[in-house]
C-alpha positions in Angstrom: 35.8 79.7 -15.1 36.7 76.2 -14.4 38.7 78.3 -11.6 35.1 78.9 -10.5 34.0 75.4 -9.3 36.7 75.6 -6.8 34.1 78.0 -4.6 31.7 75.0 -4.4 31.8 73.3 -0.7 34.4 71.0 0.2 32.4 69.8 3.6 34.4 66.3 4.0 36.7 68.2 5.8 38.5 64.7 7.5 38.6 62.9 4.2 41.7 64.7 2.5 43.3 64.0 6.1 43.2 60.6 5.5 43.6 60.4 1.5 46.4 61.4 2.6 48.2 58.1 3.7 50.3 56.7 0.3 48.9 53.0 0.1 50.4 50.3 -2.4 50.1 50.3 -6.2 47.2 49.2 -7.6 46.6 45.8 -8.6 47.7 43.7 -12.0 45.3 43.6 -14.4 42.6 41.1 -13.7 40.7 39.7 -16.5 36.9 40.7 -16.2 34.7 37.4 -14.7 32.5 35.5 -16.6 29.0 37.1 -17.8 26.0 36.7 -15.5 23.0 37.4 -15.5 22.3 39.4 -12.2 19.5 42.0 -11.3 22.1 45.0 -11.5 24.2 46.4 -12.5 25.3 49.9 -10.6 27.6 51.4 -13.4 29.5 54.7 -11.9 31.3 57.1 -13.7 33.8 58.6 -11.6 35.6 61.7 -13.5 37.9 63.2 -10.5 40.5 64.6 -13.2 39.9 68.1 -10.7 39.9 69.5 -7.7 37.4 67.5 -6.3 40.4 64.1 -6.5 40.6 63.6 -3.5 37.0 63.4 -3.0 36.1 60.6 -5.0 38.5 58.5 -4.3 36.9 58.0 -0.8 33.5 57.9 -2.7 35.1 54.7 -4.5 36.1 53.5 -2.0 32.4 53.6 -0.2 31.5 51.2 -2.5 34.2 48.5 -2.1 31.8 48.5 1.8 29.5 47.0 0.1 30.8 45.2 -2.8 29.2 44.0 -5.7 27.3 39.9 -4.6 25.4 37.9 -6.5 22.8 40.1 -7.9 24.5 43.3 -7.9 27.3 44.1 -10.4 29.2 47.5 -9.4 31.3 49.0 -11.9 33.1 52.5 -12.0 35.7 53.6 -14.2 37.7 55.7 -12.5 39.8 59.3 -13.3 42.6 61.1 -11.7 45.1 63.8 -12.7 48.3 65.5 -11.6 49.2 68.4 -9.5 45.1 70.6 -9.3 44.1 72.0 -6.5 43.7 69.6 -3.8 45.5 66.6 -5.5 46.7 63.6 -4.0 49.0 61.3 -3.4 46.7 58.7 -2.0 46.4 54.9 -2.9 49.9 54.8 -5.3 49.3 58.6 -7.0 49.1 56.9 -10.6 47.5 59.2 -12.5 45.2 58.5 -15.6 41.4 56.0 -16.1 41.4 52.8 -14.5 37.8 50.7 -15.0 37.5 48.4 -11.4 34.8 45.9 -11.2 34.7 46.8 -7.3 34.8 43.9 -5.0 34.3 44.4 -1.1 36.8 45.8 1.0 37.2 47.2 4.5 39.4 49.3 4.3 39.0 53.3 3.9 42.1 54.4 2.9 43.5 51.6 -0.5 40.9 50.7 -3.5 41.4 46.6 -3.1 38.7 46.2 -5.7 40.2 44.4 -9.5 41.7 46.0 -11.7 40.4 45.2 -15.4 42.4 48.0 -17.3 44.0 50.9 -17.6 43.1 53.3 -19.9 45.6 55.3 -20.5 44.4 59.6 -19.9 41.2 59.4 -21.8 38.8 62.6 -22.2 36.9 62.3 -19.5 34.3 65.2 -20.4 33.5 63.0 -23.9 29.9 61.6 -23.9 32.1 59.7 -26.3 33.7 58.5 -23.2 31.1 57.3 -21.2 28.6 56.6 -23.8 31.8 54.1 -25.0 31.7 52.9 -20.9 28.5 52.7 -20.6 29.1 49.9 -23.5 31.6 48.2 -22.3 29.9 47.5 -18.9 26.2 46.5 -20.5 28.8 43.7 -22.5 30.6 42.7 -19.9 28.2 42.9 -17.2 24.7 42.7 -18.8 22.0 42.4 -15.8 18.1 42.7 -15.7 18.1 46.5 -15.2 21.4 49.4 -15.1 22.2 52.1 -13.1 24.0 55.1 -14.6 25.5 57.3 -11.7 28.1 60.5 -13.1 30.0 61.6 -10.2 32.1 65.1 -10.7 31.4 69.2 -10.8 27.3 69.9 -13.0 26.0 73.3 -14.1 22.8 72.1 -14.6 21.7 73.3 -18.0 24.7 76.6 -18.6 27.5 75.7 -19.8 30.5 77.3 -18.5 32.4 79.9 -21.1 35.3 78.5 -21.8 38.7 80.3 -23.4 39.1 80.6 -27.3 35.7 78.3 -27.8 32.9 79.9 -29.7 30.3 80.4 -28.1 28.0 78.7 -30.5 30.1 75.6 -31.0 28.5 73.2 -28.3 26.8 72.3 -25.1 28.9 71.8 -21.3 27.0 70.4 -18.1 28.6 68.1 -16.3 31.7 66.0 -16.1 34.0 68.6 -16.2 38.1 66.9 -17.3 40.2 70.1 -15.9 43.1 68.2 -18.1 41.6 68.6 -21.1 39.1 71.8 -20.7 36.3 69.5 -21.8 32.9 68.5 -20.4 30.1 66.8 -21.3 27.3 68.8 -22.1 23.2 69.1 -21.7 22.4 68.2 -25.0 25.2 65.3 -25.4 23.8 63.9 -22.8 20.8 62.2 -24.3 24.1 61.3 -26.9 24.9 58.9 -24.2 21.9 56.9 -24.2 20.9 56.8 -27.7 24.7 55.6 -28.8 24.7 52.9 -25.4 21.5 52.1 -24.8 18.3 52.8 -22.5 18.9 52.1 -18.7 16.5 51.5 -16.1 18.4 54.2 -13.5 19.8 57.4 -14.0 22.3 59.8 -11.3 24.0 62.6 -11.0 26.2 63.0 -8.6 26.4 66.7 -9.3 25.4 69.8 -8.2 22.3 71.7 -9.7 21.2 69.1 -12.6 17.9 68.2 -11.8 16.1 70.4 -13.3 13.5 70.8 -16.1 15.9 71.3 -18.8 18.3 68.7 -18.5 15.6 66.0 -17.2 14.0 67.2 -20.3 17.0 65.8 -23.0 17.4 62.6 -21.0 14.1 61.4 -20.4 13.9 59.0 -23.3 16.9 57.5 -22.5 16.3 56.7 -18.2 13.0 55.4 -16.5 14.8 57.3 -13.5 16.3 60.2 -13.3 17.8 60.8 -9.4 20.2 64.7 -8.8 19.4 67.2 -6.8 18.4 71.2 -7.9 21.0 72.3 -4.9 24.6 71.7 -4.8 25.7 68.0 -3.5 27.9 68.1 -0.6 31.0 66.8 -0.6 29.9 63.7 1.8 27.6 63.3 -1.6 24.9 60.8 -2.0 24.7 57.4 0.9 26.2 55.4 -0.9 26.0 52.7 1.8 22.8 52.8 2.2 21.9 52.6 -1.1 23.6 49.5 -1.6 23.2 47.4 1.4 19.1 48.4 0.7 19.5 47.2 -3.2 21.2 44.3 -1.6 18.7 43.8 0.7 15.7 43.9 -2.8 17.9 42.9 -6.1 14.3 42.7 -7.0 13.9 46.5 -7.2 11.9 48.3 -10.2 13.8 50.7 -10.6 11.1 54.0 -9.2 12.8 51.3 -6.0 15.2 51.6 -6.2 15.2 55.5 -7.0 13.4 55.5 -3.9 16.0 53.8 -1.4 18.4 56.7 -3.2 16.3 59.8 -2.0 15.9 58.0 1.0 19.2 56.8 2.5 20.6 60.2 2.0 17.6 61.7 3.9 19.0 59.5 6.4 21.9 60.6 5.8 21.3 64.2 5.8 19.5 63.7 9.2 22.4 62.8 11.4 23.2 66.2 13.8 26.7 65.6 12.1 25.4 66.6 9.2 23.3 68.8 10.3 25.5 71.3 11.0 27.0 70.7 8.3 24.7 72.0 5.9 24.1 75.1 9.2 27.1 76.2 8.9 27.3 76.9 5.4 24.5 77.8 5.0 23.3 75.4 3.1 20.1 73.1 2.7 19.8 70.2 0.6 17.6 68.1 -1.2 17.3 64.8 -3.0 14.8 63.6 -5.3 13.8 61.2 -7.8 12.2 62.1 -11.1 10.0 59.9 -13.9 11.5 60.8 -17.1 8.6 59.4 -18.9 6.5 62.7 -17.4 8.7 65.4 -18.6 6.3 66.0 -22.2 3.8 66.2 -19.8 5.3 69.1 -17.8 6.1 70.8 -21.1 2.8 70.5 -22.3 1.0 71.0 -18.4 4.3 73.8 -18.3 3.3 76.1 -21.4 -0.7 75.6 -20.8 0.0 77.7 -17.2 2.9 80.9 -18.7 0.5 81.6 -21.1 -2.3 81.7 -18.7 -0.1 83.9 -16.7 1.3 86.0 -19.7 -2.4 86.6 -20.1 -3.7 87.6 -16.4 0.0 89.6 -17.1 -0.2 90.3 -12.9 3.3 91.8 -12.7 3.1 92.5 -9.0 2.4 88.6 -8.3 5.1 87.3 -10.6 7.4 90.4 -9.0 7.0 89.1 -5.5 7.2 85.4 -6.7 10.4 85.8 -8.4 11.3 88.2 -5.1 10.5 84.5 -2.6 11.2 81.3 -4.8 14.1 79.4 -3.2 17.4 80.1 -5.6 19.4 77.9 -5.8 23.9 78.8 -4.9 25.0 79.5 -8.2 27.3 82.0 -6.5 28.4 82.8 -3.4 27.3 85.6 -0.7 30.5 88.0 -2.1 29.5 88.2 -6.0 25.2 87.1 -4.2 24.7 89.1 -1.0 20.7 87.9 -1.4 20.4 84.9 -3.4 18.3 86.8 -5.5 20.6 86.9 -8.9 21.0 83.7 -9.2 18.4 82.4 -11.4 18.0 78.9 -10.6 15.0 78.2 -8.3 12.4 75.1 -7.3 9.1 74.7 -10.5 6.7 73.9 -7.7 7.8 76.4 -5.7 7.7 79.7 -8.0 4.5 78.5 -9.4 2.6 78.3 -5.7 4.0 81.2 -5.2 2.4 83.2 -8.0 -0.6 81.5 -7.2 -0.5 83.0 -3.8 -0.7 87.0 -4.6 -2.2 86.6 -7.6 -5.2 89.3 -8.1 -7.9 87.3 -7.7 -10.1 90.5 -9.1 -7.8 90.4 -12.3 -9.0 89.1 -15.4 -7.9 86.0 -16.3 -6.5 84.8 -13.3 -8.3 82.5 -11.7 -7.6 80.5 -15.0 -3.6 81.2 -14.2 -4.2 79.9 -10.9 -6.4 76.6 -12.1 -3.7 75.4 -14.0 -1.1 75.6 -11.4 -2.8 73.6 -9.2 -4.0 71.3 -12.0 0.6 71.4 -13.1 1.6 71.5 -9.0 -0.7 68.2 -8.8 1.6 67.1 -12.2 5.0 67.5 -10.3 3.6 66.1 -7.1 1.6 63.5 -8.1 2.5 61.3 -11.4 6.2 63.2 -11.8 8.1 62.8 -8.4 8.3 59.3 -7.5 10.0 60.6 -3.7 12.0 63.7 -2.5 14.0 64.6 -0.1 14.3 68.1 0.3 16.0 69.4 4.2 17.6 72.5 6.2 17.4 76.1 5.3 19.8 78.0 3.0 21.5 81.3 4.2 18.2 84.1 3.5 16.9 82.2 5.9 14.2 79.9 3.2 13.4 76.3 4.4 13.8 74.2 2.0 10.5 72.2 2.6 9.2 74.6 0.5 11.6 72.7 -2.7 9.7 70.2 -4.0 12.0 67.7 -6.5 12.5 69.9 -10.2 14.2 73.0 -10.5 13.9 75.9 -13.7 15.4 78.5 -14.7 13.6 81.8 -14.1 15.4 84.8 -14.1 16.4 87.5 -11.0 17.6 90.1 -10.7 20.7 91.8 -12.4 23.9 90.7 -11.9 26.7 88.0 -13.6 27.7 84.8 -12.0 28.6 83.1 -14.5 29.9 83.1 -18.1 28.3 80.6 -20.3 26.9 80.5 -23.8 23.3 81.7 -24.7 22.3 77.7 -25.5 19.0 77.9 -23.8 16.7 78.0 -26.8 18.7 75.1 -28.9 18.0 72.6 -25.6 15.1 70.3 -26.3 12.7 71.4 -23.3 12.9 75.2 -24.6 12.1 74.4 -27.8 8.7 71.9 -26.5 8.0 74.1 -23.7 8.7 77.7 -25.4 9.9 78.4 -21.3 12.6 80.6 -23.2 9.6 82.5 -24.2 8.6 82.6 -20.4 12.2 83.8 -19.0 12.2 86.7 -22.2 9.1 88.1 -19.7 9.9 87.2 -16.1 13.2 89.3 -17.0 11.5 92.7 -17.7 9.6 92.3 -14.7 11.3 93.7 -11.1 12.5 91.6 -9.4 11.6 92.5 -5.8 
């Protein structure tokens, strides 16, 4: 099923052309600088061992436009390969996995940062490799605060089926290593932090990862969690703007750093050329920063709401909510023409729609509506630190209704991707019981 990743939009068309220029070989390995306590260490785990290798190189060069400074360290572990779709010969055409201390450089086509280590070709789809990188970075570049970025494809909570593997063997959702065929699982994401220790700010530069199911797995590993509910376009995040803001305000708290990420993202995608990109592709775009510590409170309030909604049993209202909620692009126009088979949707929007269309005369309707309003107030005022949502999707749904956290909401019958039936094994499913409500919703027609 990995071929499906090629359906994600390659939005930065000119980036492929600019990367086709051969660059000199990477510099000889340099020793890590003497440990110096700074305000921030930004750790970027860039898995380019896939069909988006050129964009990994582009983004590492974008990190070099800021580079490390007196108060901020930037370190990267980047992988690339040969022979895959969109393979590029740029920057010496090396293959494998390397670690860099990112320094300021104005050349957009060549990585000039000091090479710290050539690791050979470890499996970047192994959570233990990601944990080893974080542990190494913390030891080599200690700081008062740590930001950790996973850069690659993402599939939200679900674990795409791999040929020949037992469906219950594992759980996989991010950092897809096309060479090994492996990828890091939703449950495994929590293991990274249990092994390497907590970080102050975690960022998924990957599609669909800002979901309740994913955030719940890592809630104890990061104070602030940043990610997107929808596909992330391959211009990715506004790294230049974010790193400039962090350099100007190195004492920023993790929440303020999360705000910088979201605000600079909004600024970048508000530019006319980016608006054109979104309109041409039929995409809205979104990024949010949320508080990990609030995820347990979300699960409890969500359970209260859906149990009251089930008791009221207003199937007509829930059917309309299923039909009208903003859903995210798991499929494409050929597999999901009206984008209603897609089963990732915005949680707050769904709850609001269910309340809007409720038959107020039904027994229990008032209690369900009140619980829904309470849940959405919690999402807006306590869970979400900052949210940016722009544009409309290809069905005309306005992303102003997207409030910062997605969840699995059953859609119309259809198969967009084969995945393992592991939902009930997620900690979120166990603590919230949302799987029970999913089964209830699945029996309601998506009108």
